[in-house]
Phi, psi and omega in degrees: 000319179296318180295318179296317179295319180297316179296318179296321180294321178295317180298313180297324179295318178294318178299318181300326181295336186245013178250123180172178182295318179273126180294138180220135181224163178300318182297321181294331181296330182270343186242341185241112179299328180294324178293318178295321177296319177301318180296315185286321187275326188240300190293313181295312177301321180295315180296317178298317180297320180295315182297314181295313182298311181298314180294316183291320179295322178295318179295316180296326176295319179297319180292318180297321179296328175288320182297320182262358178057046181209134185274359187247030177231159174201157186301322187286343179244359183247023172104336183293315178295319178294325176296320177297318177297323177297320178298317178297319180296318179296319177297318180297323182286315189257344177213068186299338181266012183292152180285168179296331178294319178296317177300319180298314183295313182292321178297322178294320181293316179291325175295320178297316179295319179295318178295320178295322178297319178295317179297322178295322178291317182299324182299337182267357181277149179292131182294344181277357181237073185296331180292339177297328180298314179295317180295316178297321177299316178296317179294315180299312177296323178296321178295314179296319178297322177295322178296319178298315180296318181296313179297319179296323178295316180296328182263008180058046181236024183299315180295325178295316182294326181302331179297321183276335185273350181226102187294137175202157188245009184294335181268004182283121178224169175301129183095355182234014180225000190296339176300333182293341175294327175293323175299315179298320179296314180297316179297322179292322181292333179297337179297330180294335180252022184301318181295321179296319179293325177295320179292320182295336176290349177276351179112163184297311184297311180297321180297314180294320179296332179273004175090011181277138173283094189299310183297317180295319180293322177299315179296318179299314179295317180295322178295317179297316179299316183295317181294314179300313182295313183297313182292327176293317179295318179300321187273314187231351180098183182280131174238102186282162171076346182297310181286350178267309189282313188298312179299326179291320177298312182295321179297324178294325185267329188236358179090185187257009178285103185297327179301326179269326190269338182300315176299321177295322178297315180298314181293321178294316178298315179299316181294318181292317179294321178295319177298316180293325177294318177296317178298320179298331178279338186260330188300315180240039181309134008272008177272168182238145170257131181303142182297331177298323178290314181296314181290333175299318178291310180298317181296322178295318178295318179294324179295320176297322177296320179297324182287323189247352183282168179293144181271145176234123182259128180244128181280000000 
């Protein structure tokens, strides 16, 4: 499965390099300096940004589902993404000339606070009603999103906020996506704690009995989720359903062993987001549909399949 996903991701990446308004071919790369410049400045950075964003969001979704012990939540719909957008909006209002680093830090802090608030609410829900977690997450994220929209409306920044609330990669160029390498690093480092996150999914009592530092692992997971979500929102905006759908698909096919499934989750997330980005460029060619919109449709269909499709149990 890993080999098949890797080959598919490579194929989609090559296709992505040659899909766009400006025609690009292998022959032109060797004979036309402008074609090579287009590849280096626009197409390659965009493809890299899509792969990193998709993979990291899928991994952060898998970790969040372990932290709250529920398969129907993800950072972008449970308040973390909206918290990051709120941080960016606050920086824009009170420090419009701030650097991208300041935006990154404040967005990470507000995303961390929003994620901690969601976890605090989840702890008070009855464990016998798992669907309440998903519903509360949607409501919680909706309230934060409404607050962001209201503040933006009062400050006449609605169009500005729409950039962050609907993820798309058309503006990704060389020099404008490098923050995502930090996202890739954080997502890769979470693999080192994969076993701890798997144990924490068994619950607080079982985790402590097995010798796990429950509080430290919760903070570590929440911090990783917040950084990935905030930097993704700062760079390309919100992309919903990635962290919800992809971990569930991989869990159905490969089981719940995070040590084995996290790389598969990352490759599946990267491949699906890249496929949706390519479709967004082709459906209304030469215009583009934001990848957040395309994946919203694809993600909704996949989510319905997850709910009603046949179950596969992997030992």
